[in-house]
N, C-alpha and C positions, 0 to 999 in steps of 0.2 A: 483517545487512548491511541497508540503509537502502533507497528508493526509489531514492538516488543510485546504486547499484551497478549501475544498470541501464541505461546511456547510451543504449543502441541500443534500448531498447523506452519512450522519449518519449511514445507516443502512449497507450500503454496504463497509465502512470504520469499520464500529465496524467488521464486516463479516471477512473482510482480515485481521485485524489486531488479533483476536483471532482465528485465522488459522495461523499467523507468531509464536502467542505467543504460542500456543502449538505445533508449528513443524511439524503442519497437512496439510500444503499449498495441495491445488489440484493441480494434472499434468500437468488441463488446466483451463481456463477459460475464457468465453463468454463473452465476456462485447456487451449490444444489448441498442437501444436506438435511439431517434430523432437526437440528438448532438452528428457525430464525434468524432467534435476536443473534445468535453468533455469526451469522452467513451475514445480519445487516449492518453488525457492528465491523466487522471484513470490510463491507464495499465501500461502509462511512470514513474508513480510515484510511482507507485508497484514495476519495474523494476530495478528503483530508491534506493528503500527502500531496496529492496533484497542485493543489489551490495555495501551499505553503512557501511564505516567501521567506521570514528567515532563518530557515532550516541551512546547519552548515555542513550536513553529509549532502553533497549534490555528485551527481553521476555525471560522466564526458559531456554529457548531452546538456546539463545543467538545473534538470529535473530534480526537485528533492526526492532521495529514497527511503524516505518516513518522515511523517509529521511530528513539530515540534509540540506538537499539545500544546500549545500556547498561543496563536495567532488565529 
């Protein structure tokens, strides 16, 4: 799953992608909400994005802004 799979969480996705684009990702994030499975999916997507190699969407820092969902 990529960040595109979270249409109802665009504010959160936007914040994470801006942080990635600027190279200013926080030391830690706390994912809180009623659905632990959705929170875990969001956290996994962030981890996949940080480790994505072939992504064509990269910010000025060279970090991927979303996972390719294939690597």
